N, C-alpha and C positions, 0 to 999 in steps of 0.2 A: 255652636255659633261663637264667633270671635267676640270677646267682651268689648262692649262699647260700640258695636257696629250693628246696624240694621241687617236683616237677612239678606237683602239684595247686595249690600256692601260686603258682607262676609263672603257671599258667593263670588263677587268680583275679585276679591283678594285671593280667594282659593284658586280661581282660574289664572290669575297673574302668577301666583306661586308655582303652579304646575308648569306654566310657560317658562318661568325662570329655570326650573329644573331641567326642562328639555334643552334650553339654550346652554346651560352649563355643561350638559352632557355632550353637546356639539362643540365644546371648546370656545364658546363665545367669551371674551374677556370680562364683560360686564353684564352678566345675564339678568340680574334683577333690574338694573337700571333700564336695560333695553326692553324688557317685558313691560315695565311701567310706561316707558315712552310710547310703545306701540299701543298699549291700552288707552292712554290719554289721547293719542292721535285719533283712534277710532271713535272715542267718545266726544271728540271736538273740544277737549279741555287741555289746559296746561297740566303737566305732571303733578305740580303742587296741589292741584284741586282734586286729585283722585280720592282723597280721604272722604270727601262728601259726595262721591259720584254714585249714580245708580248702576244697576247691572246693565250689560249690553242688551240692545235689541237683538232680534234674530239676525238681522242684516249686519249689525256691528260685530256680533260674535263671529260670523262667518268671515268677515274681513280680517278681524284680529287673528283668527286661526290661520288664515292664508299668509298673513304677514309673519307670524311666528315661524311658519314652515320655511319661508324665504330666509329668515335670519338664521335658522338652523343650518342652512346651506352656506352660511357665512357671507351672504349678500350684505353689504354695508347697511347699517341702520339708516344712514342719511339717504341712500338710494331708495329705500323702502318708504321713508317719510317724504322724500322729494325735496328736502331742504337740509341745510347745514347751518348751525349757529356760528357766527363769527363776530366777536365783540358785541356791538349793538344791532347787528343785522341778522336776518334769516335769508340765506342765499339759496337760490334754486340750484340743485345739483342732480346729476344722474350719469348714465353711461357716457363716457367720452371726456369727462372733466375730472381733474384732481379734486378730491374732497379737502377743503381747507381744514387745517389742524390748529388747535389752541396755541401750540408753540409759536406760531407765526404772529400771534397777537402782540408779543413782546417787541418784535421788530417794528410793528406799527407804532408802538409807544415811542420808540427812538425817532422815527420819522416825524411824528407829530411834535416832538420836542425840538427838532432841528428846523422845522419848516417855519419860515418867517411869514408875516402878513402878506397875503397875495402870492404866495410861492407857486412857481410852476413845477409840477410834480409829474414824473413819468414812472409808471409801473411796467417793467419788462417781464415777459413770461407770466402774464397776468392770470391765466386760468379762469376761474370763476369770477374774478374781479375782487376777491376778498380784501386785498391790500388797498387797491385804488378806491373802491367804494367806501371802505372804512375811513380813509383819509378825507374824501369828499364829504362824507356824512358828519364827521366830527370836526372838520375844519372847512366849513362852506366858503370861507374866503379864498381857498386855494383853487388853482386851475389844474385839473388832473387829466392825464392821458394814460390809457391802458393799452398795451401792445400784446397780442397773442398770435402766434404763427399757425397753430393747429386749428383747422376749420371746425372740428367737432367741439373743441374747447371754446373757440371763439363764439359759437352759437350760444353757449351758456353765458359767456361774458356779456354778449349783446343783450340777452334776455334780462340779466340782472341789472345791467345799466339802464335799460328801458324802464324797468320796474322802479328804479330809483329816481326816475324823472329826468334822465339825461344829464345828470350832474357830472358824469365822466365821459370823455370822448374816447371811443374805442377804435382800434386799428388792427386789421388783419395784416400782419407783417412780421418779418423776421427781426428779432431783437438786434441782430448784427448791424443792420442798415436802416432801421426804422426811424421815422421822424427827422430826416436829415435837415429839414427846414428849421428845426429847433437847435441845431448844433451850436454849442457854446452859450445857450440862453437858459438852460434848465437849472433850477435851484436844487432839486432833489431827484435822485433816481433810487427806486426801491425794486427789489426783485426776490422772488422765491423760485429759482430756476430748478430744473432737474439736477439732482446732485448725488444720487445713490451710486456708489461704485458698482460696476457691472458684476453680476453673479451673486449678490447678496441674497440670503434666504429671507423671505418675507411672509407676513401673515396672509392667510387666504384672502381677506378683504382687500388687501393692497395688491397682491400678485394677480388676482383674477379680475379685479374691477377698476383699479386706478389705471389710467392709460399709460402704456409703457413710455410714450414720448414725454410724459410729465415726471417720470421716475429716474431714468438712467442717465448718468452723467459721464460715461466713459470708464476706462480702466481704473482711474483714480477718483472718479466722481466729480472732477473739477472742470470738465470740458466746457460746460455752459457758464460756470463761474468766470472762466477766462473770457468768454464771449461777452457776458454782461459787463465785466470790468472794462473791456475795450470800448464797448458801446457807450458806457457811462462816461468814460474819459472824453469821448467825442461830444456828448450831449451837454455835459455840465459846464457851467461858468466856473471861473476860478473861485475857489472857496465853496463850491457846491458840495452837497452832502450825498454820500452813497451808503446804502445798506443792502447787503446780500445775505440771504439765508444760506446755510450750508449744512452738511451732514455733521452729526455730533462727534465724528472722528476727525473733523477738519479744523479744530480750534487753533492749531498751529499752521497747517498748510494753507488755509484760505488767507490769513493775514500775510503770510510769506509770499503768496502769489501776487498780492497787491504791492508789497514792498519791493518786489523784483523789478518793477517799472518805475519810471520817474514821474508818474501821473498823480501819485497820492501822498498825502500827509495825514497826520493825526490818525493813523491806523490803529484800530482797537477791536478786539473780539469780545463778544457778549454771550452770557448764558441765557437759556430760556428759564421758565418758571420751575422746571425740574432740576435746575442747576447744571445742565449739560451745555457745552459750547453749541451755539445755534446760529449766530450771524456776525458778520464783520461789518464795521463802518469805517469810513474814511472821508477826507476832504480832498477836493480836486486841487492839485497844486497850481499856483499862479503862473 
């Protein structure tokens, strides 16, 4: 018996440990974390409460075993749980929508710092709505629109927006020509567009489960960054703020893309929390 644990708790941790070994053998990058998250989910607890948790019921154990088997096949943890954490939110995710990553949270920080009271904000290539819904949640004084062109992803966006009480207006549209009625009136445009250069080797969770339309950005990975830049130049008022996420190899190329036009001033690139180049910001020239 593990010291300090009741028999049921010792059995629980033994099962979690066995699951972690299985996941490690399958190449899962964070096997212990994922095994604990799955166990907590089956028990209806937060992971931090596992220390005081009882053993599974028969039904919970069967569910846990099935979930571990799915994770062994490298199905994303977020798909198995049905949600993905992002800042202060839990977003519904699944097949057909890009899973939000923690790296994007730093871009939201920049947007929140730039948004003035009552700002009109547009999120292009919104996917699950991570950026738009976080802005609306943390700055309820803002007016936020989210644009997504892919119907499968839009269904998740609409679901998450409805769960948030309709704080974000959602639009099934192409970023290139969306929201023409707002041209020249928007205060902030934010975007996490598809930006991977074609042909990159990807982890199984990404290659097999994230939708291709949300990943690939053309030969150099910048096709949709160009589209978003042009759309933002149309939408933003003079002095309006732009933030676009990019691949960590685009720390020079993305700012240069904006600088090659006469639309932008105050162009700067920013690192994510890992220290890698992650997004570019600029102001709309007057």
